[in-house]
C-alpha positions in Angstrom: 29.0 134.4 45.3 26.2 133.6 47.5 28.2 130.1 48.3 31.8 132.0 49.1 29.8 134.3 51.4 28.8 130.8 53.2 31.9 129.2 53.5 33.3 132.7 54.8 30.6 132.5 57.4 31.5 128.7 58.2 35.2 129.7 58.4 34.7 132.3 60.5 32.0 130.3 63.0 35.2 127.7 63.5 38.0 130.4 64.2 35.6 131.6 66.6 34.6 128.1 68.4 38.1 127.6 68.3 39.2 130.3 70.1 36.4 130.0 72.4 37.9 126.2 73.6 41.1 127.7 73.6 40.7 130.6 76.0 38.6 127.9 78.5 39.6 124.8 80.1 41.6 123.3 77.1 45.8 123.4 77.5 47.2 124.9 74.2 50.7 124.8 75.9 49.8 128.8 77.0 49.1 130.0 80.1 45.9 128.0 80.1 45.4 125.3 82.8 45.8 121.3 81.9 43.3 119.3 83.9 42.8 122.7 86.4 46.0 123.1 87.4 48.7 125.6 86.2 51.4 124.9 83.7 53.8 124.8 86.9 52.1 122.6 88.7 51.6 120.1 85.9 55.6 120.9 85.1 56.0 119.5 89.1 53.7 116.7 88.9 55.2 115.4 86.0 59.0 115.5 87.7 57.3 114.0 90.8 56.3 110.5 88.9 59.6 110.4 86.7 61.5 110.6 90.7 58.9 107.8 92.4 59.7 106.3 89.4 63.3 106.3 90.0 63.1 105.5 93.7 60.7 102.5 92.8 63.4 101.3 91.2 66.1 101.5 93.6 63.9 99.8 96.4 62.7 97.3 94.1 66.8 96.5 93.2 67.1 97.1 97.6 64.1 94.1 97.9 65.9 91.9 95.5 68.8 91.9 96.8 67.6 91.5 100.5 65.3 88.5 99.1 68.4 86.8 97.9 70.5 87.1 100.8 67.5 86.7 103.7 69.3 84.4 105.6 73.0 86.7 106.1 71.0 90.1 106.0 71.3 92.5 108.9 69.0 92.7 111.4 67.7 96.8 111.6 66.9 96.4 115.8 70.8 95.4 115.8 72.1 97.7 113.6 70.1 101.2 114.6 70.4 101.0 118.4 71.9 104.6 119.0 70.6 107.7 120.4 71.9 111.0 121.0 73.2 111.7 124.8 72.3 108.3 125.2 75.3 106.4 124.8 75.6 102.7 125.8 71.8 102.6 126.1 69.5 99.8 123.7 67.1 102.0 122.1 66.3 100.2 119.1 64.9 102.2 116.6 63.8 104.8 118.5 65.9 107.8 117.0 64.5 106.6 113.4 61.5 106.9 114.7 61.8 110.4 116.3 63.4 111.0 112.8 60.4 110.3 110.7 57.7 111.7 112.9 60.2 115.0 112.6 59.6 115.3 109.2 56.0 114.1 108.9 55.1 117.0 111.3 57.2 119.4 108.5 54.7 118.0 105.8 52.2 119.2 108.2 53.7 122.6 108.8 53.8 122.7 104.8 50.5 121.9 104.4 49.3 125.3 106.7 51.7 127.0 104.8 50.0 126.5 101.5 46.2 127.0 103.2 47.8 130.4 104.5 48.8 131.2 101.3 45.1 130.9 99.8 43.6 133.1 102.2 46.8 135.6 101.7 47.9 135.7 104.8 51.3 136.4 104.7 52.2 136.7 108.3 51.0 132.8 108.6 53.0 131.5 105.5 56.4 133.2 106.9 55.4 131.1 110.3 54.7 127.7 108.7 57.6 127.7 106.2 60.1 128.6 108.9 59.0 125.8 110.8 59.1 123.5 107.4 62.3 124.2 107.2 63.6 123.9 110.4 61.8 120.5 110.5 63.7 119.3 106.8 67.3 121.0 108.7 66.4 118.4 111.8 65.9 115.9 109.5 69.3 116.4 107.7 71.1 116.2 110.7 69.7 113.5 112.0 70.6 111.2 109.2 74.0 112.8 109.1 74.2 111.7 113.2 72.8 108.3 111.9 75.3 107.9 109.3 78.4 109.0 111.0 77.3 106.1 114.0 76.8 103.7 110.8 80.0 104.4 109.2 82.1 104.0 113.1 80.4 101.1 113.9 79.2 99.7 117.4 80.7 96.7 118.0 83.3 95.8 115.7 83.7 92.3 114.0 85.8 90.1 111.9 85.5 89.0 108.6 87.1 85.5 107.3 88.5 84.3 104.1 85.0 83.5 102.2 83.8 86.9 102.7 80.9 85.9 106.0 81.1 88.4 109.3 81.6 87.3 112.8 80.6 88.4 115.7 81.8 88.5 119.3 78.7 87.4 122.1 78.7 86.9 125.7 77.1 83.8 127.8 73.8 85.3 127.3 74.0 85.7 123.8 74.3 89.4 123.9 77.0 91.2 121.5 80.1 92.7 123.0 82.2 95.3 121.4 85.8 94.5 121.1 87.5 97.1 123.0 85.8 94.8 126.0 88.3 92.2 125.5 90.4 93.4 123.4 94.6 95.1 124.6 96.2 96.7 121.9 99.5 96.0 121.6 100.3 99.4 119.9 101.8 98.1 116.7 103.7 100.6 114.7 101.7 99.6 111.7 100.1 103.2 110.3 97.9 104.0 107.4 99.2 104.4 103.7 97.8 107.7 103.1 98.4 109.9 99.6 101.3 111.9 100.8 102.8 108.9 102.2 101.7 105.6 100.3 103.8 103.7 97.7 102.9 105.7 94.5 100.4 107.7 96.4 98.5 104.8 96.9 95.8 105.5 99.9 93.9 102.4 102.1 91.0 102.8 103.9 91.5 103.7 107.9 93.2 101.1 109.9 90.8 98.5 112.1 91.8 99.7 115.8 93.1 96.4 116.5 95.0 93.8 114.6 93.6 89.8 113.8 96.2 88.6 116.6 95.3 91.0 119.1 91.9 89.7 118.4 92.5 85.8 118.8 94.7 86.8 121.7 91.7 88.4 123.7 89.5 86.0 122.9 91.6 83.3 123.8 92.1 85.0 127.4 88.1 85.3 127.7 86.6 82.2 128.2 82.9 83.7 128.7 83.0 84.7 125.1 81.9 82.8 122.5 80.8 84.1 118.3 78.0 84.2 116.4 78.1 84.1 112.5 75.6 86.4 109.8 73.4 83.5 109.3 70.2 84.2 110.8 68.3 81.2 112.5 64.9 81.3 110.4 63.3 79.5 113.9 64.6 82.3 116.7 65.5 84.8 113.8 68.4 85.9 115.4 72.1 85.1 114.2 73.5 81.5 114.4 75.7 81.4 118.0 79.4 78.9 117.7 79.6 77.2 120.6 82.9 77.5 122.4 84.2 74.7 121.7 84.0 75.2 117.6 84.6 79.2 118.1 88.6 78.9 116.6 87.5 76.7 113.9 86.0 79.9 112.4 88.4 82.4 114.0 91.2 81.4 112.2 89.9 82.1 109.2 90.2 85.4 110.2 91.0 87.6 107.2 90.8 91.5 108.8 89.1 93.3 111.6 85.9 95.1 110.4 84.8 98.4 113.0 82.1 100.5 111.0 80.7 99.9 107.6 81.7 101.1 104.1 81.4 100.5 100.5 83.5 96.9 100.9 83.1 95.6 103.9 80.8 95.9 107.2 80.3 94.8 110.5 76.9 94.0 110.5 77.0 91.7 108.0 76.4 91.2 104.2 78.1 94.1 102.6 75.3 94.9 99.8 73.3 96.2 103.0 75.4 99.3 103.5 75.9 99.7 100.1 71.8 100.3 99.8 72.0 101.9 102.6 74.4 104.4 101.7 72.9 104.9 98.0 69.3 105.0 98.9 69.5 107.2 102.3 71.8 109.4 100.3 70.3 110.0 97.1 66.9 110.9 99.1 68.7 113.3 101.9 70.0 115.1 98.6 66.1 115.6 97.8 65.7 116.8 101.4 68.6 118.8 101.4 67.3 120.2 97.5 64.2 121.1 99.2 65.5 122.7 102.0 67.2 125.4 99.9 64.0 125.6 97.9 62.0 126.3 100.8 64.7 128.7 101.9 64.4 131.0 98.8 60.6 131.0 98.8 60.4 131.9 102.8 62.8 135.0 101.8 60.4 135.8 98.5 57.4 135.4 101.2 59.3 138.1 103.4 59.9 140.4 100.3 56.5 140.1 99.4 56.7 138.8 95.9 53.8 136.7 96.1 51.8 139.3 97.4 52.5 141.7 94.8 51.2 138.5 92.3 48.4 138.0 94.5 49.2 134.5 94.4 51.2 132.2 96.5 51.4 129.4 94.1 55.0 129.1 94.5 54.4 128.1 97.8 52.0 125.5 96.5 54.6 124.0 94.4 57.6 123.5 96.7 54.6 122.1 98.9 54.1 119.3 96.5 57.4 118.6 96.1 57.9 118.3 99.7 55.1 116.0 100.3 56.5 113.7 97.6 60.2 113.7 99.5 58.2 112.8 103.1 56.2 110.4 101.4 59.2 108.4 99.6 60.9 108.3 103.3 57.9 106.9 104.8 58.5 103.7 101.9 62.6 104.2 102.6 61.8 103.5 106.2 59.5 100.5 106.0 61.9 98.8 103.7 65.3 99.2 105.4 63.8 99.3 109.3 60.4 97.8 109.5 60.2 94.8 107.2 
């Protein structure tokens, strides 16, 4: 009898010990805090980790392809040269740098919003979240503007039968636009669209000039020559072909290229545009998602939802996501624009 009583006492002690540990810092899967973080924050960290692996795979693939085609990879300083309201001004990377600054600054305002939430200052949380949302919207608008210029093109080029891109330069080696030396003959050729193409076959937008018009314009301007997409390893510039040898290349012209798409682009290797659209588009989708979530949290702050809960943890959780999006852009910016 005494032995049975002792066993019951030990069992009760063990149950009390387990209950004490469960109510402490040990996570039981309920409302406790694993590693000092709430369940919601822990799940956000898991999502960030998995998403970081996804972006790492994309950037690793980009790096592999760039290394493989390093001799023909487009030079970023020659691709991203636009700046709003400064048409024709060569401003390499200036606007991309401004975009990056705006996104990083929005991360600072998010930090201030989280800190204000810890102090239970509703007004400051509202103000700093509004600044964060504005920064995200400006970045998205800037990225859309850059996509428009990338797709529309800057100078134009021709693609040879072997798929190589040839650009036109003046005597000093500076690239010139097709419009500066080509005259259109106003061809009757029209683009096939789904409503008037053969069996509803749709084709890409027609280039502004025909191959014949480009070659005729080139012959009429003896001061011009061409350059290939191959990069001279000594000068880190594209290889310029002497005027007397240029026609041997142009006679192999397949199509005129203006701008960029998933099949061909005027800047050089097609893979560059493919990766640019995919990775920056994927990141832009993350920024858009973050802006939408921030707007929802912003209105909840105004309505006093978190004030009633006595906690602004939701602001902190969305802040983790926003910081991750900003950090990913730093790597995208480095890979695409700086390296």
